C-alpha positions in Angstrom: -48.0 -7.0 12.8 -48.4 -5.0 9.7 -49.2 -1.1 10.0 -49.3 1.9 7.7 -47.0 4.7 8.1 -49.9 7.0 9.0 -51.0 4.6 11.9 -47.6 4.7 13.2 -47.5 8.5 13.4 -51.0 8.3 15.2 -50.1 5.6 17.7 -46.3 5.7 18.1 -46.3 4.8 21.8 -48.4 1.7 21.4 -46.4 0.7 18.3 -43.1 0.9 20.1 -44.5 -1.2 22.8 -45.7 -3.7 20.3 -42.2 -3.9 18.7 -40.6 -5.1 21.8 -42.8 -8.0 21.9 -42.8 -8.8 18.1 -41.5 -7.4 14.7 -43.7 -4.6 13.3 -43.8 -4.2 9.5 -44.5 -0.4 8.6 -46.0 0.0 5.1 -45.9 3.0 2.9 -48.2 3.0 0.1 -49.4 -0.5 0.9 -45.9 -2.0 0.4 -43.6 -3.0 3.2 -41.0 -0.4 3.9 -39.5 -0.8 7.3 -39.3 -3.5 10.3 -39.3 -2.2 13.6 -37.9 -4.7 16.1 -36.7 -4.5 19.7 -33.0 -3.5 20.4 -32.5 -6.9 22.0 -33.8 -8.6 18.9 -31.6 -6.4 16.8 -28.6 -7.5 18.8 -29.2 -11.0 18.4 -29.7 -10.6 14.6 -26.4 -8.7 14.2 -24.6 -11.4 16.2 -26.0 -14.1 14.2 -25.0 -12.3 10.9 -21.6 -11.6 12.1 -21.0 -15.0 13.3 -22.2 -16.4 10.3 -20.1 -14.2 7.9 -16.9 -15.1 10.0 -17.6 -18.7 9.8 -18.0 -18.5 5.9 -14.7 -16.4 5.4 -12.8 -18.8 7.6 -14.0 -21.5 5.4 -13.0 -19.8 2.1 -10.4 -17.3 3.0 -6.9 -17.7 1.5 -4.4 -17.5 4.4 -1.1 -15.8 4.0 1.8 -17.2 5.3 3.6 -15.4 8.3 6.5 -14.5 6.0 4.0 -13.3 3.2 2.4 -11.1 6.2 5.5 -9.8 7.4 6.7 -8.7 3.8 3.1 -7.0 3.3 3.5 -4.9 6.5 6.9 -4.0 5.7 5.8 -2.7 2.2 3.2 -0.5 3.8 
């Protein structure tokens, strides 16, 4: 669903209800500006993002040995 910011101002209640069911793209001056989604959808996207980031970092991270970690903590 695509709507203008003006339409959002006029029909905010109905648009909020629509955003629970599907993403609502809000346009300003004819250009997409903001996407309104349900809180549940947001939580799912956030979880997927952090999960993917953690997997990527786990594959690419350079791990310190326990001794190196201890030395670092002693210096702090």
